[in-house]
C-alpha positions as CSV (number, residue, x, y, z in Angstrom):
1,M,0.0,0.0,0.0
2,M,1.4,3.4,-1.0
3,D,1.6,6.2,1.6
4,P,-1.6,8.2,1.7
5,T,-1.6,12.0,1.1
6,E,-4.2,12.4,3.8
7,F,-4.8,10.4,6.9
8,D,-8.1,9.5,8.5
9,F,-6.7,10.1,12.0
10,D,-3.6,11.5,13.5
11,I,-3.5,8.8,16.2
12,L,-5.2,5.4,16.3
13,I,-5.2,3.6,19.7
14,I,-5.6,-0.2,20.1
15,G,-7.1,-1.0,23.5
16,G,-9.8,0.5,25.7
17,G,-8.2,0.1,29.1
18,I,-7.1,3.0,31.3
19,H,-4.0,3.7,29.3
20,G,-5.7,3.6,25.9
21,V,-8.4,6.0,27.0
22,G,-5.8,8.1,28.8
23,V,-3.9,8.6,25.5
24,A,-7.2,9.3,23.7
25,Q,-8.0,12.1,26.2
26,A,-4.5,13.5,26.0
27,A,-4.4,13.4,22.2
28,A,-7.8,15.0,21.9
29,A,-6.8,17.7,24.3
30,E,-3.8,18.5,22.1
31,G,-6.1,18.9,19.2
32,Y,-5.2,15.7,17.3
33,S,-7.8,13.6,15.5
34,V,-7.9,10.3,17.4
35,C,-9.7,7.0,17.2
36,L,-9.7,4.2,19.7
37,L,-10.5,0.5,18.8
38,E,-11.7,-1.7,21.6
39,Q,-12.5,-5.4,21.0
40,Q,-15.1,-5.8,23.7
41,S,-16.0,-3.0,26.1
42,L,-14.1,-0.3,27.9
43,A,-12.1,-1.7,30.9
44,S,-13.1,-5.2,30.0
45,G,-9.6,-6.5,30.8
46,T,-7.2,-5.6,33.6
47,S,-8.7,-2.1,34.0
48,S,-11.7,-3.6,35.7
49,R,-9.8,-6.3,37.7
50,S,-7.3,-4.2,39.7
51,S,-7.1,-3.5,43.4
52,K,-9.3,-0.4,42.8
53,L,-6.6,1.8,44.4
54,I,-5.3,5.2,43.3
55,H,-2.2,4.8,45.6
56,G,0.9,6.8,46.2
57,G,3.2,3.8,45.8
58,L,4.3,3.3,49.4
59,R,5.6,-0.2,48.5
60,Y,7.9,1.3,45.8
61,L,10.0,2.9,48.6
62,E,11.5,-0.5,49.5
63,T,13.2,-0.6,46.1
64,A,14.2,3.1,46.2
65,R,11.9,4.1,43.3
66,F,11.5,7.6,44.7
67,H,10.6,9.3,41.4
68,L,7.8,6.7,40.9
69,V,6.4,7.4,44.4
70,H,6.6,11.2,43.8
71,E,4.8,10.7,40.4
72,C,2.0,8.5,42.0
73,L,1.5,10.9,44.9
74,R,1.3,13.9,42.5
75,E,-1.2,12.1,40.2
76,R,-3.3,10.9,43.2
77,S,-3.5,14.5,44.5
78,L,-4.6,15.6,41.0
79,L,-7.3,12.9,40.6
80,L,-8.7,13.7,44.1
81,K,-9.4,17.2,42.7
82,L,-10.5,16.3,39.2
83,A,-12.6,13.3,40.0
84,P,-14.1,13.6,43.5
85,E,-17.0,11.4,42.6
86,L,-14.7,8.6,41.4
87,V,-11.6,8.9,43.6
88,R,-11.9,9.2,47.4
89,L,-9.3,9.3,50.2
90,Q,-9.5,6.5,52.7
91,P,-7.7,5.6,55.9
92,F,-5.2,2.7,55.7
93,Y,-3.9,0.7,58.7
94,I,-0.6,-1.2,58.9
95,P,-0.5,-3.6,61.9
96,I,3.0,-4.7,63.2
97,Y,3.5,-8.0,65.0
98,P,6.7,-9.7,66.2
99,D,7.0,-11.7,63.0
100,T,6.2,-8.8,60.7
101,R,9.1,-8.3,58.3
102,R,8.9,-4.5,58.2
103,R,9.8,-3.2,61.7
104,P,8.2,-0.1,63.3
105,W,11.3,2.0,62.7
106,Q,11.4,1.1,59.0
107,L,7.7,2.0,58.6
108,Q,8.3,5.2,60.5
109,L,11.1,6.1,58.1
110,G,9.2,5.0,55.0
111,L,6.0,6.9,55.9
112,S,8.1,10.0,56.7
113,L,9.8,9.8,53.3
114,Y,6.3,9.3,51.8
115,Y,5.1,12.5,53.5
116,L,8.2,14.4,52.1
117,L,7.8,13.0,48.6
118,G,4.1,14.1,48.7
119,G,5.2,17.7,49.4
120,L,4.2,17.6,53.0
121,N,0.6,17.5,51.8
122,R,-2.0,16.7,54.5
123,D,-3.2,13.8,52.4
124,C,0.2,12.1,53.0
125,R,0.2,12.5,56.7
126,F,0.4,9.5,59.1
127,H,0.5,8.6,62.8
128,R,0.7,5.7,65.2
129,L,-2.7,4.6,66.4
130,P,-3.0,4.7,70.2
131,R,-3.3,1.3,71.9
132,R,-6.7,2.3,73.3
133,Q,-8.1,2.4,69.7
134,W,-6.9,-1.0,68.6
135,S,-10.1,-2.7,69.7
136,T,-12.1,-0.6,67.2
137,L,-10.2,-2.0,64.2
138,D,-12.9,-4.4,62.8
139,G,-11.8,-7.4,64.8
140,L,-8.1,-7.2,63.9
141,D,-6.2,-9.7,66.1
142,T,-4.5,-7.7,68.9
143,R,-2.6,-10.7,70.4
144,G,1.0,-9.8,70.1
145,L,0.2,-6.6,68.2
146,Q,3.0,-4.1,68.7
147,Q,2.1,-1.0,66.7
148,V,-0.5,0.2,64.2
149,F,0.4,2.9,61.7
150,Q,-2.4,4.8,60.0
151,Y,-2.0,6.7,56.7
152,W,-4.1,7.8,53.8
153,D,-4.5,6.5,50.2
154,A,-7.3,6.6,47.7
155,Q,-9.8,4.2,46.2
156,T,-11.7,4.2,42.9
157,D,-14.0,2.2,40.7
158,D,-11.4,1.4,38.0
159,A,-13.9,0.6,35.3
160,A,-16.0,3.7,36.0
161,L,-12.8,5.8,36.0
162,T,-11.9,4.4,32.6
163,R,-15.3,5.2,31.2
164,A,-15.1,8.7,32.6
165,V,-11.8,9.4,30.9
166,M,-13.1,8.1,27.6
167,K,-16.2,10.3,27.9
168,S,-13.9,13.3,28.4
169,A,-12.0,12.3,25.3
170,I,-15.2,12.0,23.2
171,T,-16.3,15.4,24.3
172,M,-13.1,16.8,22.7
173,G,-13.7,15.0,19.5
174,A,-12.2,11.5,20.0
175,R,-13.9,8.6,18.2
176,L,-14.6,5.3,19.9
177,L,-15.2,2.1,17.8
178,M,-16.5,-0.7,20.0
179,P,-16.7,-3.6,19.6
180,A,-14.0,-3.4,17.0
181,R,-11.4,-6.1,16.7
182,F,-8.0,-5.2,15.4
183,S,-7.1,-7.5,12.5
184,H,-3.7,-6.4,11.1
185,A,-1.7,-3.3,10.1
186,Q,1.0,-2.2,7.7
187,L,3.6,0.3,8.6
188,L,4.2,2.7,5.7
189,N,7.0,5.1,5.2
190,A,5.0,7.7,7.1
191,G,2.0,6.4,8.9
192,C,0.0,3.1,9.1
193,A,-2.8,1.3,7.4
194,I,-5.0,-0.4,10.0
195,H,-7.5,-3.2,9.3
196,Y,-10.2,-4.0,11.8
197,Q,-13.5,-5.9,12.0
198,V,-16.9,-4.4,13.0
199,A,-19.9,-6.7,13.0
200,G,-18.0,-9.2,11.0
201,A,-17.0,-6.8,8.2
202,L,-13.4,-5.9,7.5
203,R,-12.7,-2.2,7.4
204,C,-9.6,-0.1,6.9
205,C,-8.4,3.3,8.0
206,T,-5.1,5.2,8.0
207,A,-3.3,7.0,10.9
208,R,-0.1,8.9,11.2
209,V,0.7,6.9,14.4
210,V,-0.7,3.8,16.1
211,V,-0.5,3.5,19.9
212,N,-0.6,-0.1,21.0
213,A,-2.3,0.0,24.5
214,A,-3.5,-3.6,24.4
215,G,-2.2,-4.5,27.9
216,P,-1.7,-8.3,28.1
217,W,-2.4,-8.6,24.4
218,I,0.4,-6.2,23.5
219,N,2.7,-8.7,21.9
220,Q,-0.2,-10.4,20.1
221,V,-1.0,-7.1,18.5
222,L,2.7,-6.7,17.4
223,E,2.6,-10.1,15.7
224,K,-0.1,-8.8,13.4
225,I,1.9,-5.7,12.2
226,T,4.2,-5.7,9.2
227,P,7.0,-5.1,8.7
228,R,7.8,-6.9,12.0
229,V,8.5,-4.9,15.1
230,T,10.5,-6.8,17.6
231,P,8.5,-7.2,20.8
232,L,10.0,-6.8,24.3
233,P,10.2,-10.0,26.4
234,I,7.5,-10.0,29.0
235,D,5.8,-12.0,31.7
236,L,2.1,-11.8,32.4
237,V,1.6,-11.8,36.1
238,Q,-1.8,-12.8,37.4
239,G,-3.3,-10.9,40.3
240,T,-6.4,-12.4,42.0
241,H,-8.9,-10.8,44.3
242,I,-11.7,-12.3,46.3
243,I,-14.8,-10.8,47.8
244,V,-16.3,-12.1,51.0
245,A,-19.3,-11.2,53.1
246,G,-18.8,-8.8,55.9
247,R,-17.8,-5.2,56.4
248,L,-14.7,-3.2,57.4
249,Q,-16.0,-0.1,59.0
250,Q,-12.8,1.6,59.9
251,G,-11.0,1.5,56.6
252,F,-8.4,-0.5,54.7
253,Y,-5.7,-2.9,56.0
254,Y,-2.2,-3.3,54.6
255,L,-1.3,-6.8,55.7
256,E,1.7,-9.0,55.3
257,A,1.0,-12.6,54.1
258,P,2.4,-15.0,56.8
259,S,3.5,-17.5,54.2
260,D,5.8,-15.2,52.1
261,Q,5.5,-11.7,53.7
262,R,4.0,-10.2,50.5
263,A,1.7,-7.2,50.9
264,V,-2.0,-8.1,50.8
265,F,-4.8,-5.5,51.1
266,A,-8.2,-6.0,52.8
267,M,-10.6,-3.3,52.0
268,P,-14.3,-2.3,51.9
269,W,-15.9,-2.8,48.5
270,Q,-19.6,-2.5,47.6
271,D,-20.8,-3.4,51.2
272,H,-18.5,-6.4,51.3
273,I,-14.8,-7.1,51.8
274,M,-12.3,-7.4,49.0
275,I,-8.9,-9.1,49.6
276,G,-6.0,-9.0,47.2
277,T,-3.7,-9.5,45.4
278,T,-1.5,-12.4,44.3
279,E,1.4,-12.6,41.9
280,T,1.4,-15.7,39.8
281,I,3.1,-16.1,36.4
282,F,0.4,-16.7,33.7
283,Q,0.7,-18.5,30.4
284,G,-2.1,-18.8,27.9
285,D,-4.8,-16.7,26.4
286,P,-5.3,-13.5,28.5
287,A,-9.0,-13.7,27.8
288,Q,-9.1,-17.0,29.8
289,V,-7.4,-15.7,33.0
290,T,-9.2,-17.0,36.1
291,P,-8.5,-17.2,39.9
292,T,-6.8,-20.5,40.9
293,H,-7.8,-22.5,44.0
294,A,-4.3,-21.9,45.4
295,E,-4.6,-18.2,45.1
296,I,-8.0,-18.1,46.7
297,R,-6.7,-20.2,49.7
298,Y,-3.7,-17.9,50.0
299,L,-5.8,-14.8,50.3
300,L,-8.3,-16.4,52.6
301,E,-5.5,-17.7,54.9
302,T,-3.9,-14.3,55.0
303,F,-7.1,-12.5,55.8
304,T,-8.3,-14.9,58.5
305,H,-4.8,-15.0,60.1
306,Y,-5.4,-11.3,61.0
307,F,-9.2,-11.4,61.4
308,P,-10.0,-14.5,63.5
309,A,-13.8,-13.9,63.3
310,F,-13.7,-14.9,59.6
311,R,-11.9,-18.2,60.1
312,A,-15.1,-20.1,59.3
313,V,-15.2,-18.6,55.8
314,Q,-14.5,-21.2,53.1
315,E,-13.7,-21.0,49.4
316,E,-17.3,-22.2,48.6
317,Q,-18.7,-19.2,50.6
318,L,-17.1,-16.5,48.5
319,I,-19.3,-13.9,47.0
320,S,-17.0,-13.6,43.9
321,S,-13.4,-13.6,42.7
322,F,-11.6,-12.2,39.7
323,A,-8.2,-12.0,38.2
324,G,-6.3,-9.5,36.1
325,L,-2.9,-9.5,34.4
326,R,0.0,-7.2,34.8
327,V,2.6,-6.8,32.1
328,L,6.1,-7.0,33.6
329,S,9.5,-7.3,32.0
330,A,10.6,-10.9,31.7
331,G,13.1,-12.0,34.3
332,R,14.0,-14.6,37.0
333,R,13.3,-12.4,40.0
334,Q,10.1,-12.6,41.9
335,A,7.4,-10.5,40.4
336,S,7.2,-8.3,43.5
337,H,10.8,-7.3,43.1
338,R,10.7,-6.4,39.4
339,S,10.5,-2.9,38.0
340,R,7.0,-1.3,37.8
341,E,8.3,1.3,35.3
342,T,6.2,1.9,32.2
343,I,8.2,1.2,29.0
344,L,7.4,3.0,25.8
345,H,8.6,0.9,22.8
346,P,8.7,2.7,19.4
347,D,9.1,1.0,16.1
348,R,12.0,3.2,15.2
349,A,14.2,5.9,16.7
350,Q,13.0,8.7,14.3
351,G,9.6,9.2,12.8
352,T,7.7,6.9,15.1
353,R,4.7,5.2,13.4
354,L,3.9,2.7,16.2
355,L,4.4,3.1,19.9
356,S,3.7,0.3,22.4
357,I,2.9,0.8,26.0
358,Y,4.4,-1.9,28.2
359,G,3.1,-2.0,31.8
360,G,1.7,1.1,33.5
361,K,-0.1,1.9,36.7
362,L,-3.7,2.9,37.1
363,T,-2.7,5.8,39.4
364,A,-0.3,7.3,36.8
365,Y,-2.3,6.8,33.6
366,R,-2.6,10.5,33.0
367,A,1.1,11.1,33.4
368,T,1.9,8.1,31.1
369,A,-0.5,9.5,28.4
370,A,1.2,12.9,28.6
371,T,4.6,11.3,28.1
372,V,3.2,9.3,25.1
373,I,2.0,12.4,23.4
374,A,5.2,14.3,24.1
375,R,7.1,11.3,22.5
376,L,4.9,11.4,19.4
377,K,4.8,15.2,18.7
378,N,7.7,15.0,16.2
379,S,5.7,12.5,14.2
380,L,2.5,14.6,14.1
381,P,1.6,17.9,12.5
382,P,1.1,21.0,14.6
383,R,-2.5,21.3,16.0
384,Q,-4.3,23.9,18.1
385,K,-4.4,22.8,21.7
386,I,-8.0,22.4,23.2
387,A,-7.4,21.8,26.8
388,D,-4.9,20.6,29.5
389,T,-5.6,17.3,31.1
390,T,-4.4,18.6,34.5
391,H,-7.5,20.8,34.6
392,I,-10.3,18.6,33.0
393,P,-12.9,17.4,35.5
394,L,-13.9,13.8,35.3
395,T,-17.4,12.8,36.0
396,P,-19.1,9.3,35.9
397,A,-20.2,8.3,32.4
């Protein structure tokens, strides 16, 4: 196919998760013509199967990813202002026992650094909960309890947030094709020809740049693009959550799994309790990801270890469970010790026609989208800016 003299779109995005819609919003705000292809429905993959947290990245301090924590805290603060109906600050509690790996002085130091990286914002404050209040913590086991730290983080409905961002993009002129299944594409000297299916019919359009935001399907998309773009080696890491009957009235709990000392959260969710998450290497079709019995037992055992009143809860009594997939760089290290950095992978150094987004965090989706657009500007014509995503309110769709 010869290079077109005119393009249907400046940017075409594959994938309607939080990063795809974030790029659509950022692109539309910059005045670019943009189209997003989603094969099923918005947030139908990982963006509806997360821990529902807009978090400051407290855990990243252990691996000295200070800039990542700073970015997450900045974006959390911004979303609390832009989307007050969708993102809400919540109290979190960290109980410390004799066998807890993270000692009180370490948490004191980490939370102090968290506060500093958050610009001494009141939303980043923390304190030690007085012993007289321990009995109010939703039945948390107080035998051997040494300290309880309380800090603040935020919760969202991840799918609702994704839909709200796409609604914002559409109001600025972005186009959404859904359900629309990506078929294949050709990279031209300048731009791309994209083939996709709608209602069984094959259609084609052209774009100056394609953004591959397909999440766990990212390398499957690359396999359908010619000439071939070398994919990055990745592992898909399954994260499972379970929902059990009951309520946590005081807030959210940052627990340490007794079996391997991983972080596990227990939190209120839709008048029940949600517990997660796990980190299990996944192989197979991302559409078939499902919680395993081992993961469910792991989460139940962790929760009931800290909340004895729930020890009668069995796997068969769960209200529901779900699993999502994280994209991490391939490696031999445990998933919890690997980098959470988002990687932007272009098809070539100059004149980018295809940019693939590897990884990414729900909290930092807006910052990631801004970086994507900045990387693509040299491949796009000048346009009149419409808005700034740091000032666009987000309301439920």
